[in-house]
N, C-alpha and C positions, 0 to 999 in steps of 0.2 A: 138630085140637084147638087152640084159641086160646092164645096166650101172654099172660100177664097182665103188663102193663108199668106200673111206677110211675115217674113223672117228678118230679124234685125241682126246684121253681122254675117260674115262669110268665112268664119273659121271652120275647123274640122267638124265641130258638133253641129253648126248651122247647115253646112253643106250636106252632111250625112242625113240630118233630119229632112232636108228638102227632098232628097232622093226617096226616102221612105214615104213621105207624105204624097209626093207626086205619084208614086207607084200605087198608093191606096186610093187615088182618084181625086185628090185635092188640087186646086189651082194655086200654084206656089210662086211667089215672087220674093227674091232675096235682095235686101238693100244693104250696101256696104259703104261706110263713110269714107274710106280711103280710095285711092285711084286704082288699086289692084286688089284682087280677092286674096283670101288666105288668113285674115286675122293675124295672129302672132306668127303664123307660118309663111310670111311673105318672103320675097327674094330681093337681094341687092345685086345689081350688075354694074360693074365699073371697070373700064379699061381692059376689057377682055376677061375679067375675073367674075365669078359667080358665087354668091354666098347665100346660104339659108339664114335668114335673119333670126328665126326662132328655133324650133326643134331641129336637132342634128342627129339624134339617136333613133334608129328604127328597131324597136324591141317588140316582142309579142306578135310575131308575124301571123299567128293563127287568128288574131282578132281582125287584122286586115283581110285575111282570106275569108273569114266568116262574113264580113261586111260585103265584099264584092260578090260572094256566093249567093247572098240574099237576092241579088239581081241577075243571077245566072251568069255571072262574070267571075274573073280571077284577076288578081293584081297583074299577072303576066300579060293580060290583054291590054294593059295601059303602060306599064313600065317594067324595066329589067331590074331584078333584085340580086345583089351579090352578098353572100355571107362573108364577113370580114375575118381574116386570119392574119395577124392576131386581132381579137376583138378590140383590145385597148391595152395600154401599158400604164403603170403607175410609178411615178418617181418618188423616192423617199430621201434621196441625197444626190450628191454629185456623181454622175455616171452610174447611179444605183437605182435600178428599177426592176419591177416584176412585170412580166408579160403574161396577159391572160389570152390564151389561145382559143381555138374554135371547137374544143371538145372537152368534156368533163375529165376524160382520161389524161389529157395533157395538163389540164389545170391541176389535177390531183398530184401529178409529178412535181409541179412547181410548188405546191403547198408542202409536200413531203420534204422537199429540199430546204424549205424555210423552217419547218417544224416537224421533226420526225414523229410519225404517228398521226399527223394531222389529216392524212388522206382518208383514214378510216372515219374520223370525225366528220370530214367533209361529205363522205358518202351518206352518212346518217342525216346530216343537216340538209343536204339537197334532196334526199328522199322525202323528208318531211315537207320541204319547200314545194316539191312537185305535188304532193298530196294536197297541200293548201292551194296551190295554183289551180288544180283540177276542180276543187270545191268552189274557189272564187269565180272562175270563169264559167263553170257549168251551173252553179247554184245561186250565186250571190250577185255578181255585178250586173246581171241582166234583169234585176229587180228594180222597180221604180222608186224605191225609198219611201213608200207610202206608210208602211207599218213595220214595227219591230219584229213582227212574226216572220218577215221575210228572212231574217237571220236564223230562224229556228228550223233546221232540217236535221234528219238523222246524221248527216255527215258533220254539220257544225257543232252538234251537241258533243261529239267526241273531241272537239277542238276547243271547247269552251275556255279552258285554262289559258289558251294562247291569245285570248282577247284581253287578258288581265295581267300578262307578263309583257316584257318589251324586247325589242330586237337587241338592244345593247346588252342586256342581261344574258340572253340566250347565246349570243355570239361569244361573249367573254367567258361563259361557262365552258364552251366547247374548245376554244382556241386561246392560247396564251401569247402567241406571237403578235405584237402590236401591228405589224405590217399586214398580216392576214386579217386581223380584226378590222382594220380600216377598209380593206378591199370588200369584206363582207357587209360592212355597214354602209358602204357607198350607195348601193342601189336604192335604199330607202330615201335618199335625197330626192329621188324622182317623185316621192309621195309628199315631200314638202315639210317634213318635221325632223326633229332630232331622233336618233335611234332610241334614246331613252324614253321618248314620248310616242313611239310608234309600236302598236301592238304586235306581239310575236307572230300573229297570223300573217302579217304582211311580209314575212320572209319569202312569200311566193315570188317576190321580185328577184330573189337570188336564183330561183329556178329560171325565171325569164332571162337572167344574165348568163348563168353557167349552163343551164340545160338547153335553152332554145337558141341562144347566141345573139350576136349583134349584126345587123344587116345595113346595107347602103343601097338606096334606089339610085340607079344611074341618072345623072344630072341633078341629084339632090332631092331632099324631102319635098321641095315644091312640086315635084312631079306627081306626088300623091294628091296634092291639092288640085292640080290640073286634071288628074284622072277622075276625081270625084266631080269636078265641074263638068267634065265631058259627059259623065254618066248622068248628072242632074239635068243637063240640057237635053240629053237624048230622051229623058222622061217628061220633058215639057217645062222644066223649071226656067223662070226668067231671072236674070241676075243683073242688077244695076249698081254701078260704082259711083263714087262722088255723091253719095246719097245719105247724108247723116240725118238720122231721125231726131227731131227737135223735141217732140213730146208725143205722148200716147193719150188719145182722147177717150174719156170714159163717159158713158151715158147709161143710167139705170144699172150701175155696177157691171157693165159690160164694156169691154174695149171695142170701140167701133172703128177707129182709124188712127193713123199716125200722120204727123206733119213732117214733110221733108222739103227743105228750101221754101218754106211758107205755103206749100201746097198740100192739101189734105188727101190722103190715100185711104180709102175704106177697105175693111176686111171683116170676115166673119171670125177669124182667129188670128191672134198675134202671138208670135213666138220670138223671144229674144235670146240670141246666142251671144249678145254683147255682155259686158261686165254686169253681173246681177245687181250690185249696189248702184251702179250708174243707171241701169234700166229703171229702177224704182224711183230715181230722182226725176225721171220723165213723167211720173205720175203725181197727182195732187197728194198731199200728205196723208189724207184719210184712207187712201187706197194702198199705201205702202205696208208690206207685211212686217218688215224688220226695221227697227229704229237704228239711229246712228250708234247708240250705246251697244246694241247687238253686234254690229260689225266691229266696233272697237275692241270687243272682248274676244273675238275669234282669233285663232292662230292661223296666220297666213303663211303660205309658202314664200320663199325668198323672192326678192327682186334680183336683178343682175346688172352688172356693168359688162357690156359686151364690146369687143373691138373686132372689126372686120379689116384684115390687113393684107395688102398685096406685097409680096416679096419678089425681088428681081433674081432670086436664086432658089434652088431646092434646099429645104431645111433638113438637117441630118439628125439622127439619133432620136427620132420621134415616129409614132405611128399615126394612122388616121385619127384615132381618138387617144389622147394622152392626158392623164390626170397628174396633178402636182400636189402631193400630200407630204411635202417635206417640212411642214410647219404643224403646229398644234391644232388638231381637228376640233377639240372641245372649245378652245378659245375662240376660234372662228364661229362656231355654232352659238356661243354665248353672245357674240356681237350681233348675231341675227335675231335670236329668240329671247334672250334674257335681258340684255341691256343694249337696245338697238343703237349701233354706231358703226362707223367705218372700221373694219378689222385692221389692226396694226400690221399683222402678217397674214395675208389672205391665202387660203387654198385657191387654186384656180384650175381651169380645164382648158385644153387647147385641142382644136380640131383642124386637121389638114386634109380636107376632102380631095385635094389634088393628088394626094398619095395614092388614091384609089381610082379617081375619076379625072381624066384629062379635060373634061368639060369645065372643071372648076377654075382652071388657070391656063394662061398661055404657056407654050412650050418652054421648059427649063425655068419656070417660075412657080411660085407656091402661094396658094390661098390659105390664110390662117384665120381661124375664129378663136378668140380668147374670151373666157367667161369667168367673172368673179361673182359668187353668190353674195347678196347684200340684204340687209333688213329693209323691208318696204317702208316708205315714208320718211327716210332720213334725207338729209341735205344732198343735193346733186348739183354740182357746179362743174364748169369746164376745167377749172384749176384742179379739182379733186380727180377728175377723169385722167388728166395728164399725169398727175402725181402717181396714180395707181398703174397707169400704163408703164411708166418708168420702173416702178417696183417689180412688176411681174416680168418685164423684159430683161431686167438685170438678173433676176433669179433664173429665168429661162436660160440665159446665156451661160451662167455659172453651172447650172445643173446639167446642161447638155453639152458643155465644153465647145461652144461655138459663138461667133459674133453674128448677130442678125440685125441689130438696130440700124446699122448703116445700109442695110439692104431693103429697108422699108420704102416702097414706092409711094404708098398712101395708106391712110387708116381712117376708118369711120367708126364712131362710137354710138352706143345706144344704151340709155340708162333710165333711171326712175322717171325723170321728167318726160322722156319719150314714151314710156309705157302709158303714162297718164294722157299725153297729147294724142298719141296714135290709137290707143285702145280704150280710153276712159277707164283705165285700170285703177281699182281701189288702192290708194297709197302707192301706186306704181308697182304692184306685185307682178311677178312674171309668170307664176305657175298656178295661181288660184289659192284655194283654201286647203290647208294641210289635212291629211288623213290621220288625225289623232283619234283616240277611242271615243271622245265626245263629239267628234265631227265625222262619224262614219255612217254610211247608209241613210237610214231614216232621220238621223240627227243633223243632216246637212240641209241647207235651204231647199225648198220644195220645187219640183218640176212644174207643178200647177199652182197658180196663185190661189191663196185661200180667200181672197177678198173680191176677186174679179173672175167671172165664170169662164171667160175665153182668153185668158192671158197665161202664157206658158214660158218656161225658161229652160235653157240647156247650156252645157259648158262646164268649165272647171270649178265654178263655185257651187255647183249643185251635184247631183248624183251622176256617176259614181265617184268622181274626183279628178285630180290633176293628171295631165299626161295626154299624149296623142291617142293611144288605144282607148282609154276611158272616155275621151271626147267623142270618138266614133260611137261608142256604146251609148253615151248620153243622148246623142242624136236619135238613135233607134228607140230608146226608152220613151223619150218625149213624143216622138211620132206615134208610137203605139198608144200612148195615153190620150193623145189628141183624137186618134181614130176611134178609140173606145168611147170617148165622150161626145164625139161629133160624127155619128154614123151618116154615111152618104146614102 
């Protein structure tokens, strides 16, 4: 007899889980509150321009390969993938930037130019990062976070000290040049915490960066969402949009149904890929696993102020991905994690997908995505958004020696209030819960409810953590757990 599964939300983790559950023989329906699927990875189209609203970096291609391979498919069956060269560039001052190219050999030359002798240190650093990456991907991240024993393997025992040191300490021990330090600390921002709070073991993100490289799916990251949707539907998954779940009904400590638009929908199993905190507010208090105090004490990854900008000309002196680290990294981090407030001088990131992909913008025009990391939960007003747009545009013009403000056709913004409204995101966070030592693996919120026998969770607030590849893995982990506990 088939189990009927309801999945709340249609982000990467939910869609991935739907595929695995359907393949295992379950009857699966996905309900999405917005009018398009994708969760945080939706798409904005305007005046011939196309923008990824959420993720713009395609890292860890092996995880995507493994996901599609589980269904006898490959990413190339659904979308074209291009390795970016350069992967990205980092500005440190006016017309002063370092370009990260598409091979470790080329990156080593750039490092050596900045700091003589650093290429040897880089080789050691990346070799260790690769070792950690192999352990993480093969031994750790595909564990469901049920027991601390999941972390104990012959390989991890040899790395034990790297769970009690941190990225900042390790990077600064090996490299003296501040510019190189910033480049090596940058990838852990994907994990949502300061380098000083991120265990050394997580330097495997540096291997993802320098060793595996940065890719771009033709027509944008949303093509990956559409690919998984196509796969899910081919397996029999039903997907409904404009279907916000209003509450989860519990009887005898079992989740029996959800209410959508005042209509009850029954299920044998309920899986939420929506915000974990929000999902628990859909339950009566006695069935919630984690208190408000619990959530308040956790370290959340940043929120973001995002701008999607159409330009009437091509932008010069930038690459597809460009980072602007011309201000104090630590001060901006303090404004996110230590004393939450709007940073006086923010670091920011710019993506120009039309540098690589004609689909992103009309001919001779440019699509620009600008992102400022922010502390979740701080004030968000239109006035502040405009003020910070002016700040980063003025700096952009100065750093890249060009005038672009007068070439703006339109701009759309997305910030904390939008993350709350569109995704029910806790405090408007953009990336979930940070991967600090006390928020790793079995110490994260659980995939399976401890109080309700057939309620499950997936996504960036649970195992294994924030980011697109971890979300795909989270979908697999929870599907395996459901199939284990609910045999067909």
